[in-house]
N, C-alpha and C positions, 0 to 999 in steps of 0.2 A: 504494500500500500504506500501511497505517496506521503503519508503523514508519519510513517514509522520512524523516520530520521529526525522528526521535530522534537524539540525539548518538551518534556512533560514536567510542568512546574505547577506548584500549588499557588493560586492567587489569593492574596488577602483581600477580602471584601471590605469596601469602605462602608461607612455608615449610610451613605446615599444608596449604595448597592443593596444593602440589607433593607432599607426603606422601600426600594422598588419591588423587591421580592415580596415583602410583607404586604405592600399595597395591592399588588396583583392578586395574591391569594385572599386578602381581606375583602376586596371587591366581590370576589366569587362567593365568599362566605355570606356577605350581606345579601347578595342576590339570592342565595339558597334560602336564607331566613325569610326574606321578602316573599319568596315563592311559597314556602311552607305556611306563612301567616295568611296568605290570600288564596291558597289552593281550594279550600272548602267552599269559598264564595264564587269560584269560577263556574260558568255554565258548562254543560257537557261538551259543547263544541266551541273551540276558541280559534281566533284568527292566528294563522301560522305563517302567512306570507303576505307581504304588502308590495305594491308596485312603487315606482319612484315618487308618485304623487301622494303616497301614503294610504291609498285605498286598499281594502282587503281583497286579496285575490285567491285565497285558499283557507279553508277551515279544517281543523283536525280535532280528534278527541282531546279532552283536557289533559290526559296523561302525557301527551306529547310535550307539555310544558317543561318536563324534566329533561328533555333533549338538550336544551341550552345550557343548563348547569353542568350536565354530564360532559358535553363537548368542551365547555369552558375549562373544567377541571382537567380533562384529558390533555387538552392542548397546552395549557399553562404548565401543568406538571411535566409534560414531555419536554417543553422548552427549558424548564427549570433544570431537569435532569441532564439534558444535552449540554447545558452551560457548564457542567462539571468537566467537560472534555474539549476545551477550546483548541487543543492541538489537532483535532480532526476537521476543523472548519476550513473553508476555502479562503485563502488570503491572496492579495494581489502581488505580494513580494515573497521572497524566500524567507522563511522563519529561521532565525539563528538564536543561539543562547543570549546574544546581546539585545535583540529586538523582541524576543518572545513575550516578555512581560507586558510591554506596551501594546503589541498587537492583540494579545489575548485579553487584556483588560478592556480595550476598545470594543472588541467583538462581543464579549460577555455583557458589557454595559448596553450595547445596542440591542441584544436579545432581551435584556430586562425591560427596556422601553417597549419593545414589541409585546412582551407579556402583559404589561400594564395596558397597552392599547387593546389587546385581545380581551382582557377582562372587562374593560370599560365598554367595549362593543357588545359583548354578550349581556352585560348588565343593562345597558340602555335598551337593547332589543327586548329583553325579557320584561323590563318595566313597562315598556309601551304595549306589549302584548297583554299584560295583566290589566293595564288601564283601559285598553279598548275592550277587552273581554268583560270588564265590570261596568261597561257603559259610561265610564268617566270621560271617554273620548270616542268620537265616531270613526276617526281615522288616526293613523299615527301622526303625531304633531309635526308641524313643519319644522319647528326648531330641532326636534329629535332627528328628523330626517336629514337635516343639514349637518348635525353633529355626527350622525352615523356615516354619512358620505365623506365628511372631512376626515374622520378616523380611518376609514378605508383608504382614502387617498394618501394620508400621512403614513399609514402602515406600508403602503406600496412604495412611495418615493422618499419618505423620510430617512430610512436606513441608507439609501443610495446617496442622498445629499450629505448625511452624517459621515459616511465612509469617504466620499469625495473630498469634503472639507478637511478631514483628518489627514488624508494622504497629501493634500496640497500643503497643509501646515508642516508636515514632516519633511517635505522636499525643500522647503525654504529655510 
């Protein structure tokens, strides 16, 4: 494998890194508690898909509400676990003992931000589904729709911008 010759080092997590990890999992825990507290009040059929305008395009059984917390936990836990092995990530430069700590730290920090974004995305979607299901809203709110789209866009291009700026900073 290409990464076998890379240094395997243990990174010290900063207070901010710990905060990001706790925040990502904390959002999911709050989401699960919110779901548990509202589950009995949900109708038998709940909206599970919305179009870009926020209109409901599909309904499912209310048990499907658990899909979002399960997917959120699986995704965030998977990325959290993967973060323990930064030597297997893909890097734009050769990793040496001299630059490993810097590259590994940047890569793991970027994944922590992605984890927070994923948690936030699942939390907002679930909150909106519950609110629409309980007739507190007829469609997904326009503000939530913009937030969701912004998070998706940031999750897509944010890491690329972050990596590009870090590389540019290192070359100067």
